[in-house]
C-alpha positions in Angstrom: -16.9 -11.1 75.2 -17.1 -8.0 73.0 -15.8 -4.9 74.9 -18.5 -2.4 75.5 -18.4 0.6 73.1 -15.3 -0.8 71.4 -15.4 -0.7 67.6 -15.8 -4.1 66.1 -15.6 -5.3 62.4 -18.4 -3.8 60.3 -17.0 -4.2 56.8 -15.9 -7.4 55.1 -14.2 -7.9 51.7 -15.5 -11.4 50.9 -13.5 -12.2 47.8 -13.1 -13.6 45.2 -9.5 -14.7 45.6 -7.0 -13.2 43.1 -9.4 -10.5 42.1 -7.8 -7.3 43.5 -8.9 -7.7 47.1 -5.4 -7.3 48.5 -4.9 -4.0 46.6 -8.2 -2.6 47.7 -7.6 -3.6 51.3 -4.2 -1.8 51.1 -5.8 1.3 49.7 -8.3 1.3 52.6 -5.6 0.5 55.2 -3.7 3.6 54.1 -6.6 5.9 55.3 -6.7 7.3 58.8 -10.4 6.7 59.1 -10.2 2.9 58.4 -8.8 0.2 60.7 -8.0 -2.9 58.7 -7.0 -6.2 60.3 -3.5 -7.6 60.2 -3.5 -10.3 58.8 -5.8 -9.2 56.1 -7.5 -12.7 56.0 -8.2 -14.0 59.5 -11.0 -16.3 58.0 -12.5 -16.6 61.5 -16.1 -16.8 60.3 -15.5 -19.5 57.7 -16.1 -22.3 60.2 -16.2 -24.8 57.3 -12.5 -23.9 56.7 -11.2 -24.3 60.3 -7.6 -24.8 59.3 -7.4 -21.2 58.2 -8.4 -19.7 61.5 -6.1 -22.1 63.3 -3.3 -21.0 61.1 -3.6 -17.5 62.7 -4.1 -19.0 66.2 -7.7 -17.7 66.3 -9.4 -20.2 68.5 -12.1 -17.9 70.1 -14.0 -14.8 69.4 -11.8 -12.9 71.8 -8.8 -14.0 69.8 -10.4 -12.6 66.7 -11.5 -9.3 68.3 -7.9 -8.8 69.5 -6.9 -8.2 65.9 -9.0 -5.0 66.1 -7.8 -3.8 69.5 -6.3 -0.7 67.9 -9.6 0.5 66.4 -11.2 3.5 68.1 -13.6 6.4 67.4 -11.3 7.6 64.7 -12.3 4.6 62.6 -15.9 4.5 61.4 -14.8 1.6 59.2 -13.3 -1.5 60.9 -12.6 -4.1 58.2 -11.1 -7.4 57.3 -10.8 -9.2 53.9 -11.0 -13.0 54.0 -11.5 -14.2 50.5 -12.6 -17.6 51.7 -15.8 -16.1 52.9 -17.4 -15.8 49.5 -17.2 -19.5 48.7 -17.7 -20.6 52.3 -21.2 -21.9 52.9 -21.6 -20.4 56.4 -19.3 -17.4 56.7 -21.7 -14.7 55.7 -24.5 -16.1 57.9 -22.0 -16.2 60.8 -21.0 -12.6 60.1 -24.6 -11.4 60.0 -25.2 -13.1 63.3 -22.2 -11.2 64.7 -23.1 -7.9 63.1 -26.5 -7.5 61.4 -25.4 -4.1 60.0 -22.3 -5.4 58.3 -21.4 -4.3 54.8 -19.7 -6.4 52.2 -17.4 -5.9 49.2 -17.2 -8.5 46.5 -14.7 -8.4 43.6 -15.1 -10.8 40.8 -12.7 -11.9 38.0 -13.2 -13.9 34.9 -13.2 -17.4 36.5 -10.9 -18.9 33.8 -8.3 -16.3 34.6 -8.9 -16.7 38.3 -8.5 -20.4 38.3 -5.0 -20.3 36.8 -3.9 -17.4 39.1 -5.3 -19.3 42.1 -3.4 -22.4 41.2 -0.2 -20.3 41.3 -1.2 -18.9 44.7 -1.8 -22.4 46.1 1.5 -23.5 44.7 3.2 -20.5 46.4 1.7 -21.4 49.8 2.6 -25.0 49.2 -0.9 -26.3 49.4 -0.4 -27.5 45.7 2.5 -29.5 44.4 1.4 -30.0 40.7 3.2 -27.2 38.7 1.2 -27.8 35.6 -2.2 -26.1 35.8 -3.8 -28.3 33.2 -2.9 -31.4 35.1 -4.2 -29.8 38.4 -7.4 -28.7 36.7 -8.1 -32.2 35.4 -7.2 -33.8 38.8 -10.1 -32.1 40.6 -12.5 -35.0 40.5 -9.9 -37.4 41.9 -8.9 -35.0 44.5 -12.5 -34.5 45.6 -12.5 -38.3 46.3 -9.3 -37.9 48.4 -7.0 -39.1 45.7 -3.9 -37.5 44.1 -3.6 -35.0 47.0 -0.3 -33.3 47.6 1.6 -34.7 50.6 1.8 -31.3 52.3 -1.8 -30.3 51.4 -3.4 -28.6 54.4 -6.8 -27.9 52.8 -8.0 -30.1 49.8 -11.0 -27.8 49.3 -8.7 -25.1 48.0 -7.6 -27.3 45.2 -11.2 -27.3 43.7 -10.4 -24.5 41.4 -13.6 -25.0 39.3 -16.0 -24.9 42.3 -14.3 -21.8 43.9 -14.7 -20.0 40.6 -18.4 -20.6 40.3 -19.3 -17.1 41.6 -23.0 -17.2 40.5 -23.8 -19.9 43.1 -21.9 -18.0 45.7 -23.5 -14.6 45.0 -26.9 -16.2 44.9 -26.3 -17.6 48.4 -24.9 -14.2 49.6 -28.0 -12.3 48.3 -30.3 -14.8 50.0 -28.6 -13.9 53.3 -28.1 -10.1 53.1 -29.9 -7.2 51.4 -28.6 -6.1 48.0 -27.9 -2.6 49.2 -25.4 -4.0 51.8 -23.1 -5.4 49.1 -20.9 -3.6 46.6 -19.9 -5.7 43.6 -16.8 -4.7 41.5 -15.6 -6.4 38.3 -11.8 -7.0 38.5 -11.6 -6.0 34.8 -13.1 -2.6 35.7 -10.7 -2.3 38.6 -7.7 -3.1 36.4 -8.8 -0.6 33.8 -9.6 2.3 36.3 -8.7 1.5 39.9 -9.4 5.1 40.9 -13.0 5.0 39.7 -13.6 1.7 41.6 -11.9 3.1 44.7 -14.2 6.1 44.7 -17.2 3.9 44.2 -16.1 2.0 47.3 -15.7 5.2 49.3 -19.2 6.3 48.4 -20.5 2.9 49.4 -18.8 3.2 52.8 -19.8 6.8 53.3 -16.2 7.9 53.4 -14.9 11.2 51.9 -12.8 11.2 48.8 -9.2 11.6 49.9 -8.0 12.5 46.4 -5.9 9.4 46.1 -4.3 9.3 42.6 -1.7 6.5 42.9 -2.9 2.9 42.8 0.2 0.6 42.8 0.3 -3.0 42.0 -0.2 -5.2 45.1 0.2 -9.0 45.5 1.0 -9.7 41.8 1.8 -13.2 40.8 4.9 -14.6 42.5 6.7 -17.8 43.5 9.2 -18.9 46.1 12.9 -18.6 45.4 13.7 -21.4 47.9 11.5 -24.4 48.3 13.5 -25.5 51.3 12.9 -22.3 53.3 9.3 -22.2 52.1 8.5 -25.7 53.3 10.0 -24.9 56.8 8.0 -21.7 57.1 4.7 -22.6 55.5 4.4 -26.3 56.2 6.6 -26.9 59.3 6.9 -30.4 60.8 4.2 -31.2 63.4 6.7 -31.2 66.2 7.6 -27.5 65.7 4.4 -26.2 64.1 3.0 -24.4 67.2 6.4 -22.6 67.7 6.6 -21.6 64.0 3.0 -20.3 64.0 3.5 -18.3 67.1 6.7 -16.8 65.7 5.0 -15.9 62.4 2.1 -14.2 64.4 4.7 -12.2 66.4 6.6 -11.1 63.3 3.3 -10.2 61.6 2.2 -8.0 64.5 5.5 -6.2 64.8 6.7 -5.9 61.1 10.4 -5.6 61.7 11.9 -3.9 58.6 14.8 -6.3 58.3 12.4 -9.3 58.4 10.1 -7.8 55.8 13.1 -7.1 53.5 14.3 -10.7 54.0 10.8 -12.1 53.2 10.9 -10.0 50.0 14.2 -11.6 49.0 12.6 -15.1 49.0 9.8 -14.0 46.6 10.2 -13.5 42.9 7.7 -12.4 40.2 6.1 -15.1 38.0 4.2 -14.8 34.7 1.3 -17.1 34.0 1.5 -19.3 30.9 -1.0 -18.9 28.1 -3.8 -21.5 28.3 -4.0 -24.0 25.5 -7.1 -23.3 23.4 -8.7 -26.7 24.2 -8.2 -26.2 27.9 -9.7 -22.7 27.8 -12.7 -24.1 25.8 -13.1 -26.8 28.5 -13.0 -24.3 31.3 -15.4 -21.9 29.6 -17.9 -24.7 29.1 -17.6 -25.6 32.8 -18.3 -22.1 34.0 -20.8 -21.0 31.3 -24.1 -21.8 33.2 -22.7 -20.2 36.3 -21.6 -17.0 34.5 -25.1 -16.7 33.0 -26.5 -17.0 36.5 -24.3 -14.2 37.7 -25.4 -12.1 34.8 -29.0 -12.5 35.8 -28.3 -11.8 39.5 -26.2 -8.6 38.9 -27.4 -7.4 35.5 -23.9 -7.5 34.2 -22.9 -8.3 30.6 -20.3 -11.0 31.0 -20.0 -12.0 27.3 -16.3 -11.4 27.5 -16.0 -14.1 30.2 -17.7 -16.6 27.8 -15.2 -15.8 25.0 -13.0 -18.9 24.3 -10.3 -16.9 22.6 -7.1 -16.6 24.6 -6.6 -13.4 26.5 -3.5 -11.4 25.7 -1.2 -11.2 28.8 -1.4 -7.7 30.4 0.0 -6.5 33.6 -2.8 -6.5 36.3 -3.3 -3.8 38.9 -3.4 -6.6 41.5 -3.9 -10.3 41.7 
């Protein structure tokens, strides 16, 4: 049961994945008037992705609300940022049923660039075992039939890179559920070019004062595991010890011991994406084209650059 007069979540970063949401969440977390959940992505309301909530041991509403136990009257904004919510078919409706006054932030990235970055992320968390993105992209149909799935795959839906990147359909569903004024949309490309301007837009949307922030460091850039053996034990533990490992991870996440955080950083290394072959980029642009045009019509954006089949020159991103 929700505690009486206790602040509860009222702001949700919905996604998309690999589109700057972790950076924006961190910028909000740094403010004294915002309480942001830890973990950033509890995924509680995405009941069509139950494995994610179980991963954080969130079995009940009380479990979920316990993530916000530290929120009080100092925090007009109580937030979380589960990027699964945008492509979930039920999360937004579940959130609105929980809090009809909820506000939403959606950050969107060129889906061709997103798909490759998301493949790297799924490889990092060991949900994906195919290192070659082109092969993984072309395996989607077989995987949707339950074929060619990685042995350690916990969530086959997350290997459907093309469907997750069809933002037009997702935004259309979102705007059929909540009023347009309750949603702030941000283009990742705009965020990369001027994070400060996008941050100030977000503050205005949330009725928060400008804190004069001028530093916007890179957060959650592309990375990979240094040790596959350690990663397998931590991320995909054997069933016999999985409950123990998950409880230990939750304990360490809540307490943030400096030595443990430093050790975790040692097992992560930076990783640069490969340039897509022209024929693969052309194939992907064709796949996303109708959905990109739908998004243009919904938001009034010019997304002609997303429809460009020419390779994009590698540039360091503000955040992935």
